[in-house]
N, C-alpha and C positions, 0 to 999 in steps of 0.2 A: 491591363487594357480595359477591364470593366470600370475601373475608377475614372479613367479618362472619358469614357462614354457617359458616365453619370455626371461628371462635371460639365460636359457639353450640353447635356439635357438640362442641367440647372441654369446654365447661361441662356439657353433658349427659353426657359420658363420666365426668367427675369426680363428678357427682351419682349416676350408676350405681354407681360403686365405693364411694362413701360409704354407699349403701343396702346393698350387698352386705356390706361390712365390719360395719356395724351389725347386720345379720341374723345373720351368723355369730357375732359377739361375744355377741349375746343368747342364741343356742343354747348356746354354750359356758358362759355363766353359768347358764343354766337346768339344764344337766346337770352342774353343779359341776366342769367341767373347769378353769375358771379360778376363782380365789378372788375373790369379790366384795368382800372386805375389803381387797384390795390398792389402795393409793392410785392407782397408775397405771391399773389396769383400771377403777376407779370413775370417774376423771376422763375417761378415753377414752370410756367408754360414755355418761357424762353429756354430754360435748361432742357426740358423734354424735347423741344423742337431742335435744339442743337444736337441732341443724341440721335434723333430719328431722321433728320434731314439727309445725312450722308447715305442712308439706306434707301430713302424714298426717291432721291434725285434720279438715279439711273432708271428706276421703274417708271417714273413719270415721263421720261423721255420716250419710253417704248409704248406706254398706254395712250389711247386716244384722249383728247381733251374733253373731259366731262366737268365743265366749269363749276357748277354748284356743288358737285360731290367729288371728293378725292378718293379714288379707288386704290391708291398705293398702299395704305395700311392693310387693306383686305388682302392684297397680293402678298404682302410680307407675312401676314398671319397664316395664310395658306402654305407659304414656304416653310414657316416655322413648324407647322403641323407635319408637313411632309418629312422634314429633317428629323423630327422626333419619332416618327414611324420608322424611318431608316435606322436611327440609333437603337430603338427598341428591338427591332428585328436582329440587328447585329449583336446586341448585348445577349439576347437569348441564344444565338448561335455560338457565342463564346463560352457560355456557361454549361 
């Protein structure tokens, strides 16, 4: 059982870093630090957006519209941290 909890924690860590990289990449594109016409940047951002959009979509429906700033990644990161706390507490209880 502890192995399953460790694997779930690893998956949550990977999801955390995907969200962070996508947020930083979107800021770099918004401030024209990276060139959006670059094939690599465009494909990287598109791939990250396809990974995160199914998670963000239901959250965006619930949150109020804050047009210049997207709060869905923040809500997802808080959810990831909450799940990691729950997994950590359950892992300690099993050992």
